[in-house]
C-alpha positions as a printed NumPy array, in Angstrom:
array([[128.584, 109.959, 109.951],
       [125.404, 108.92 , 108.119],
       [123.333, 106.042, 109.413],
       [123.407, 102.695, 107.67 ],
       [120.174, 101.94 , 105.805],
       [117.451, 100.135, 107.68 ],
       [115.408,  97.392, 106.033],
       [111.836,  97.504, 107.305],
       [110.038,  94.234, 106.588],
       [106.267,  94.659, 106.526],
       [104.101,  91.556, 106.817],
       [100.693,  90.564, 108.076],
       [ 99.32 ,  87.82 , 110.282],
       [ 98.316,  84.849, 108.152],
       [ 94.838,  83.354, 108.025],
       [ 96.22 ,  80.205, 109.667],
       [ 97.738,  82.124, 112.576],
       [ 94.473,  84.009, 113.087],
       [ 92.505,  80.752, 113.087],
       [ 94.775,  79.096, 115.652],
       [ 94.697,  82.218, 117.834],
       [ 90.903,  82.225, 117.702],
       [ 90.345,  78.492, 118.289],
       [ 93.294,  77.67 , 120.521],
       [ 94.918,  74.739, 118.725],
       [ 95.617,  73.443, 115.222],
       [ 93.153,  70.612, 115.78 ],
       [ 90.319,  72.908, 116.831],
       [ 90.99 ,  75.186, 113.851],
       [ 90.994,  72.137, 111.543],
       [ 87.642,  70.979, 112.981],
       [ 86.152,  74.45 , 112.499],
       [ 87.21 ,  74.604, 108.852],
       [ 86.121,  71.032, 108.166],
       [ 82.647,  71.877, 109.464],
       [ 82.485,  74.487, 106.734],
       [ 83.812,  72.287, 103.97 ],
       [ 87.404,  73.553, 103.983],
       [ 90.716,  71.774, 104.487],
       [ 93.15 ,  73.389, 106.933],
       [ 96.129,  72.047, 104.988],
       [ 95.526,  74.566, 102.2  ],
       [ 95.536,  77.411, 104.747],
       [ 98.555,  75.975, 106.593],
       [100.566,  75.687, 103.37 ],
       [ 99.988,  79.364, 102.569],
       [101.132,  80.144, 106.124],
       [104.333,  78.136, 105.613],
       [105.05 ,  79.899, 102.314],
       [104.59 ,  83.275, 103.977],
       [106.917,  82.348, 106.848],
       [109.559,  80.999, 104.448],
       [109.396,  84.19 , 102.39 ],
       [109.833,  86.354, 105.498],
       [112.795,  84.246, 106.639],
       [114.418,  84.378, 103.186],
       [114.094,  88.145, 102.925],
       [115.375,  88.579, 106.484],
       [118.472,  86.539, 105.607],
       [119.032,  88.674, 102.486],
       [119.384,  91.949, 104.42 ],
       [123.042,  93.107, 104.197],
       [124.937,  92.476, 107.44 ],
       [125.898,  96.152, 107.772],
       [122.26 ,  97.258, 107.683],
       [119.863,  97.663, 110.543],
       [116.501,  95.949, 110.254],
       [113.023,  95.986, 111.758],
       [109.799,  94.082, 111.253],
       [106.294,  95.529, 111.508],
       [102.946,  93.772, 111.3  ],
       [100.117,  95.414, 109.354],
       [ 98.082,  96.118, 112.469],
       [100.966,  98.146, 113.925],
       [101.678, 100.34 , 110.889],
       [ 99.909, 103.392, 112.323],
       [102.22 , 103.246, 115.372],
       [105.49 , 102.579, 113.527],
       [107.879, 105.436, 112.776],
       [109.471, 105.116, 109.339],
       [112.789, 106.955, 108.838],
       [114.074, 108.703, 105.682],
       [116.893, 106.157, 105.183],
       [114.577, 103.124, 105.326],
       [114.199, 100.622, 102.511],
       [110.729,  99.128, 102.904],
       [110.101,  95.516, 101.904],
       [106.451,  94.499, 101.824],
       [106.074,  90.716, 102.021],
       [102.611,  89.48 , 101.165],
       [ 99.728,  90.612,  98.999],
       [ 99.233,  93.631,  96.746],
       [ 96.879,  95.162,  99.299],
       [ 99.607,  95.205, 101.926],
       [101.628,  97.624,  99.772],
       [ 98.602,  99.931,  99.634],
       [ 98.15 ,  99.635, 103.407],
       [101.779, 100.685, 103.912],
       [101.95 , 103.515, 101.357],
       [100.061, 106.109, 103.416],
       [102.691, 105.985, 106.175],
       [105.7  , 106.621, 103.908],
       [107.401, 109.793, 102.725],
       [109.311, 108.755,  99.63 ],
       [111.173, 105.659, 100.875],
       [111.727, 103.005,  98.17 ],
       [109.35 , 100.049,  98.421],
       [110.037,  96.495,  97.249],
       [106.977,  94.261,  96.952],
       [107.573,  90.541,  97.55 ],
       [104.855,  88.098,  96.46 ],
       [104.507,  85.207,  98.897],
       [101.833,  83.387,  96.901],
       [102.461,  83.696,  93.128],
       [ 99.445,  82.797,  91.053],
       [ 97.033,  83.689,  93.848],
       [ 98.011,  87.361,  94.053],
       [ 97.667,  89.56 ,  90.939],
       [101.225,  90.795,  91.513],
       [100.478,  94.395,  90.488],
       [102.342,  95.819,  93.49 ],
       [104.192,  92.758,  94.826],
       [106.289,  92.29 ,  91.692],
       [109.189,  90.213,  93.002],
       [109.953,  86.816,  94.515],
       [111.695,  86.242,  97.859],
       [114.948,  85.166,  96.177],
       [115.126,  88.542,  94.403],
       [115.658,  90.34 ,  97.72 ],
       [119.418,  89.733,  97.9  ],
       [119.889,  91.636,  94.633],
       [117.217,  94.289,  95.109],
       [117.994,  95.432,  98.656],
       [121.557,  96.768,  98.19 ],
       [120.553,  98.607,  94.999],
       [117.126,  99.861,  96.111],
       [118.129, 103.461,  96.819],
       [119.553, 103.921,  93.321],
       [117.195, 101.688,  91.364],
       [114.603, 103.228,  89.072],
       [111.201, 103.215,  90.718],
       [107.668, 103.87 ,  89.519],
       [106.245, 107.013,  91.11 ],
       [102.662, 105.956,  91.817],
       [100.034, 108.668,  92.267],
       [ 98.214, 108.842,  95.587],
       [ 94.945, 110.478,  96.665],
       [ 94.491, 112.645,  99.75 ],
       [ 91.597, 113.989, 101.794],
       [ 92.132, 117.149, 103.863],
       [ 89.474, 118.321, 106.326],
       [ 88.958, 121.904, 107.43 ],
       [ 90.222, 121.025, 110.931],
       [ 93.6  , 119.888, 109.444],
       [ 92.875, 116.124, 109.558],
       [ 94.621, 114.507, 106.57 ],
       [ 94.359, 111.065, 105.019],
       [ 96.413, 109.513, 102.201],
       [ 95.696, 106.399, 100.143],
       [ 97.275, 104.56 ,  97.233],
       [ 94.106, 103.   ,  95.79 ],
       [ 91.071, 104.974,  96.867],
       [ 89.411, 106.986,  99.596],
       [ 85.828, 106.208, 100.535],
       [ 83.705, 108.827, 102.26 ],
       [ 80.376, 107.868, 103.808],
       [ 78.737, 106.707, 107.028],
       [ 80.473, 104.201, 109.341],
       [ 77.649, 101.684, 108.806],
       [ 77.427, 102.288, 105.04 ],
       [ 73.936, 103.759, 105.418],
       [ 72.695, 106.946, 103.718],
       [ 75.243, 109.746, 103.744],
       [ 74.019, 113.33 , 103.385],
       [ 76.322, 116.088, 102.194],
       [ 76.835, 118.894,  99.676],
       [ 79.208, 118.095,  96.821],
       [ 80.999, 120.394,  94.399],
       [ 84.031, 120.756,  92.146],
       [ 86.183, 123.679,  93.207],
       [ 87.171, 124.495,  89.61 ],
       [ 83.63 , 124.258,  88.229],
       [ 82.266, 127.736,  88.885],
       [ 81.028, 126.937,  92.354],
       [ 78.298, 124.458,  91.311],
       [ 77.225, 122.559,  94.436],
       [ 74.62 , 119.814,  94.805],
       [ 72.967, 118.412,  97.923],
       [ 73.06 , 114.625,  97.805],
       [ 71.975, 111.522,  99.691],
       [ 73.928, 108.424,  98.69 ],
       [ 75.851, 105.343,  99.763],
       [ 79.027, 107.417,  99.76 ],
       [ 81.69 , 108.817,  97.474],
       [ 84.708, 106.954,  96.083],
       [ 87.781, 108.835,  94.808],
       [ 90.673, 106.794,  93.43 ],
       [ 93.907, 106.562,  91.499],
       [ 95.208, 104.564,  88.566],
       [ 96.469, 101.934,  91.004],
       [ 92.987, 101.752,  92.507],
       [ 91.571, 101.367,  88.996],
       [ 92.473,  97.67 ,  89.208],
       [ 90.206,  97.123,  92.225],
       [ 87.119,  98.639,  93.871],
       [ 87.14 , 101.686,  91.603],
       [ 87.145,  99.523,  88.503],
       [ 84.193,  97.485,  89.71 ],
       [ 82.095, 100.662,  90.086],
       [ 83.315, 101.968,  86.714],
       [ 82.506,  98.684,  84.995],
       [ 79.106,  98.192,  86.596],
       [ 78.086, 101.723,  85.637],
       [ 79.378, 101.393,  82.083],
       [ 81.219, 104.672,  82.513],
       [ 82.93 , 106.296,  79.543],
       [ 85.479, 108.016,  81.757],
       [ 88.978, 106.807,  80.875],
       [ 90.602, 105.232,  83.905],
       [ 94.044, 106.711,  84.707],
       [ 97.338, 104.838,  84.697],
       [ 99.07 , 104.289,  88.072],
       [101.632, 107.06 ,  87.461],
       [ 99.2  , 109.571,  85.922],
       [ 98.38 , 112.68 ,  87.977],
       [ 94.668, 112.181,  87.559],
       [ 91.916, 110.733,  89.728],
       [ 88.406, 109.521,  89.007],
       [ 85.466, 109.718,  91.386],
       [ 82.026, 108.153,  91.662],
       [ 79.011, 108.766,  93.876],
       [ 77.517, 105.433,  94.867],
       [ 73.726, 105.067,  94.549],
       [ 72.776, 108.744,  94.657],
       [ 69.138, 109.186,  95.652],
       [ 66.923, 111.707,  93.784],
       [ 64.421, 113.63 ,  95.898],
       [ 62.976, 117.162,  96.124],
       [ 65.961, 118.089,  98.313],
       [ 68.759, 115.982,  96.766],
       [ 70.086, 115.631,  93.214],
       [ 71.96 , 113.186,  91.036],
       [ 73.656, 115.372,  88.423],
       [ 77.154, 115.255,  89.96 ],
       [ 77.806, 111.515,  90.236],
       [ 81.128, 110.905,  88.434],
       [ 84.105, 112.753,  87.075],
       [ 87.843, 113.283,  86.868],
       [ 90.252, 115.361,  88.942],
       [ 93.459, 116.714,  87.467],
       [ 96.59 , 117.537,  89.438],
       [ 95.272, 120.885,  90.704],
       [ 91.548, 120.069,  90.97 ],
       [ 89.633, 119.149,  94.113],
       [ 86.301, 117.64 ,  95.027],
       [ 84.786, 119.444,  98.032],
       [ 82.249, 117.777, 100.283],
       [ 80.432, 119.46 , 103.182],
       [ 78.906, 117.092, 105.725],
       [ 75.154, 117.263, 106.372],
       [ 74.942, 114.092, 108.469],
       [ 75.668, 113.804, 112.19 ],
       [ 78.829, 111.876, 111.371],
       [ 80.699, 110.724, 108.283],
       [ 84.085, 109.061, 107.962],
       [ 86.732, 108.929, 105.248],
       [ 89.033, 105.925, 105.088],
       [ 91.64 , 104.778, 102.613],
       [ 92.422, 101.408, 101.038],
       [ 89.893,  99.536, 103.138],
       [ 91.317, 100.394, 106.577],
       [ 88.285, 101.695, 108.478],
       [ 90.148, 101.759, 111.788],
       [ 92.332, 104.656, 110.564],
       [ 89.757, 107.145, 109.337],
       [ 88.978, 110.851, 109.343],
       [ 86.083, 111.609, 111.679],
       [ 83.803, 114.285, 110.221],
       [ 80.779, 115.965, 111.828],
       [ 77.942, 118.152, 110.567],
       [ 79.111, 121.285, 108.758],
       [ 82.71 , 120.186, 108.216],
       [ 84.217, 120.352, 104.724],
       [ 86.728, 117.89 , 103.316],
       [ 88.626, 118.294, 100.022],
       [ 89.816, 115.335,  97.98 ],
       [ 92.431, 115.502,  95.237],
       [ 95.796, 114.366,  93.925],
       [ 98.405, 114.08 ,  96.678],
       [101.784, 115.737,  96.208],
       [103.384, 112.643,  97.727],
       [104.09 , 109.532,  95.649],
       [104.793, 105.875,  96.375],
       [108.233, 104.884,  95.043],
       [107.725, 101.267,  93.985],
       [110.816,  99.453,  92.796],
       [110.014,  97.865,  89.412]])
C-alpha cells in the first residue's frame, strides 16, 4: 500500500520573533526599534500575517495526508521524501533556499506579504492552498533550471538562483579559470569572486552585476537550460588577467576553477553556512544541473 502524501510546510522565523528572542520582551524590542527610528507595530503586523498564513495553509492540508513543518534554519537536516508536496510560506528567497534540498517534489509558493514580495516564486495566496494541495501532484509545473558546483573530492552544491565562489571574507580570491569547451584556454585571476547563475537568479544578484556592467549577454529565462557567469572586480597584474570575465554556459558546458588561495568557498542562494570548502589545488566545475525545481504555477 502506497503512503499518503505528506505536506511539508516550510517557513522562516519572522523579524519580530528574532527581535523578541534577542531582547527578551516585546517592550524591550519596541524600545530598541524606537531608538533607531522604527515602529515595532509594522514588524509585528508582518509577523501576524505570516502566522495567519501558516495557520491557514495548515488547516487546508487534506485530513488523510500526513504533514510536517520545517524552519529555514533546519532545512539542511530535514529529510524530504519522494511523495512530499512542499509548501513554502514566505518570501521568494525561501523557495530558493528550499530548492537545493529537493529531488523533483512539487513546490507551491505562498506569499505572506503581497506587495512587499516580488512574487516571482511565491505566486499564490494562503486561501489558494485548499485547491492547490490536492491537485499538486498532477498540476502543470514550471521546470526551473538550477546551477550546480561539483568539486574534485565529490562535494556537490545546488542552487536555484546563483552560486558564488570566493573567499569567506569576500577578500581577494586567487584561482585559475577556464571553459572546458573552449580549447583549454585557462587564465590566472585575482578577483572578488565568481558568480554563476540561472534565469531565476537573473531577477536578483546576477541582474545587478549584469546591469552595472552594461553587459550585452542576454539573460536566460527561468526554464532555459543556460547559465550566465561574471567575474567580480578582476585585477590585472603581471601574473593575473582579465580576459575571461563573463560568459554563458549551455546545457553541456562547464566553467572550471582551480583554487590558488589557501581556502575558497562556494555557496548558493546566499546561504554561507552550507558551503563547499575548497583548498589550494582543488578544482570545482560549475554548470547546468540535471535536476530541476518543479514550481506549481
